[in-house]
C-alpha positions as CSV (number, residue, x, y, z in Angstrom):
1,X,-1.7,-17.6,-7.9
2,X,-0.1,-14.7,-9.7
3,X,-0.3,-16.6,-13.1
4,X,-4.0,-17.0,-12.7
5,X,-4.7,-13.4,-11.7
6,X,-2.5,-12.2,-14.8
7,X,-4.2,-14.5,-17.2
8,X,-7.5,-13.3,-16.1
9,X,-6.6,-9.7,-16.0
10,X,-5.1,-10.2,-19.6
11,X,-8.2,-11.9,-20.7
12,X,-10.5,-9.1,-19.2
13,X,-8.5,-6.3,-20.8
14,X,-8.7,-8.3,-24.1
15,X,-12.4,-8.2,-23.9
16,X,-12.3,-4.5,-23.2
17,X,-10.0,-4.0,-26.1
18,X,-12.5,-5.9,-28.4
19,X,-15.4,-3.6,-27.1
20,X,-13.4,-0.4,-27.6
21,X,-12.6,-1.5,-31.2
22,X,-16.3,-2.1,-31.8
23,X,-17.1,1.2,-30.3
24,X,-14.5,2.7,-32.6
25,X,-16.1,1.5,-35.8
26,X,-19.7,2.0,-34.8
27,X,-19.7,5.3,-32.9
28,X,-22.4,7.6,-34.2
29,X,-20.1,10.5,-34.4
30,X,-16.6,11.7,-34.4
31,X,-16.5,12.6,-30.7
32,X,-17.7,9.1,-29.7
33,X,-14.9,7.6,-31.9
34,X,-12.2,9.7,-30.4
35,X,-13.3,8.8,-26.8
36,X,-13.1,5.1,-27.9
37,X,-9.7,5.5,-29.5
38,X,-8.4,7.2,-26.2
39,X,-9.9,4.2,-24.1
40,X,-8.2,1.9,-26.6
41,X,-4.6,3.5,-25.9
42,X,-5.2,3.2,-22.2
43,X,-6.3,-0.4,-22.2
44,X,-3.4,-1.1,-24.7
45,X,-1.0,0.6,-22.1
46,X,-2.4,-1.7,-19.3
47,X,-2.1,-4.9,-21.5
48,X,1.6,-4.0,-21.9
49,X,2.1,-3.4,-18.0
50,X,0.5,-6.5,-17.1
51,X,2.5,-8.7,-19.7
52,X,5.7,-7.0,-18.3
53,X,4.8,-7.5,-14.8
54,X,4.0,-11.4,-15.7
55,X,7.5,-11.9,-17.4
56,X,9.4,-9.8,-14.8
57,X,10.7,-7.4,-17.2
58,X,10.7,-3.5,-16.4
59,X,11.3,-2.5,-20.1
60,X,7.6,-2.8,-21.1
61,X,6.8,0.1,-18.6
62,X,8.7,2.5,-20.8
63,X,6.8,1.3,-23.9
64,X,3.4,1.7,-22.1
65,X,4.3,5.1,-21.1
66,X,5.3,6.1,-24.6
67,X,2.1,4.7,-25.9
68,X,0.0,6.6,-23.2
69,X,1.9,9.7,-24.1
70,X,1.1,9.4,-27.8
71,X,-2.4,8.5,-27.1
72,X,-2.8,11.7,-24.9
73,X,-1.3,14.0,-27.5
74,X,-3.3,12.6,-30.3
75,X,-6.7,12.8,-28.5
76,X,-5.7,16.5,-27.7
77,X,-4.9,17.1,-31.3
78,X,-8.0,15.5,-32.5
79,X,-10.3,17.4,-30.1
80,X,-8.5,20.6,-31.2
81,X,-9.4,19.6,-34.9
82,X,-12.9,19.0,-34.2
83,X,-13.4,22.2,-32.1
84,X,-11.6,24.7,-34.7
85,X,-11.1,22.9,-37.9
86,X,-7.4,23.2,-37.8
87,X,-4.6,21.8,-35.4
88,X,-2.0,24.4,-36.0
89,X,-2.9,28.2,-35.3
């Protein structure tokens, strides 16, 4: 039963990754693209966590945490760049 749930979850997350990538390339302006990139980071971390649960290895949680942190920092840097035109004050 767990294998079926994991496969269904990975399939749905794969679909969401494809839709996020489509939104990233199609976005009408930069803010929509940054939002799609942030959602892409979150979904990638979710895929890594689900895969780690499916094979029973806790090492993947650290990788997902690292991806989530880098995604957050890059989103903040891009938002600051859009607001002010530079990142370093």
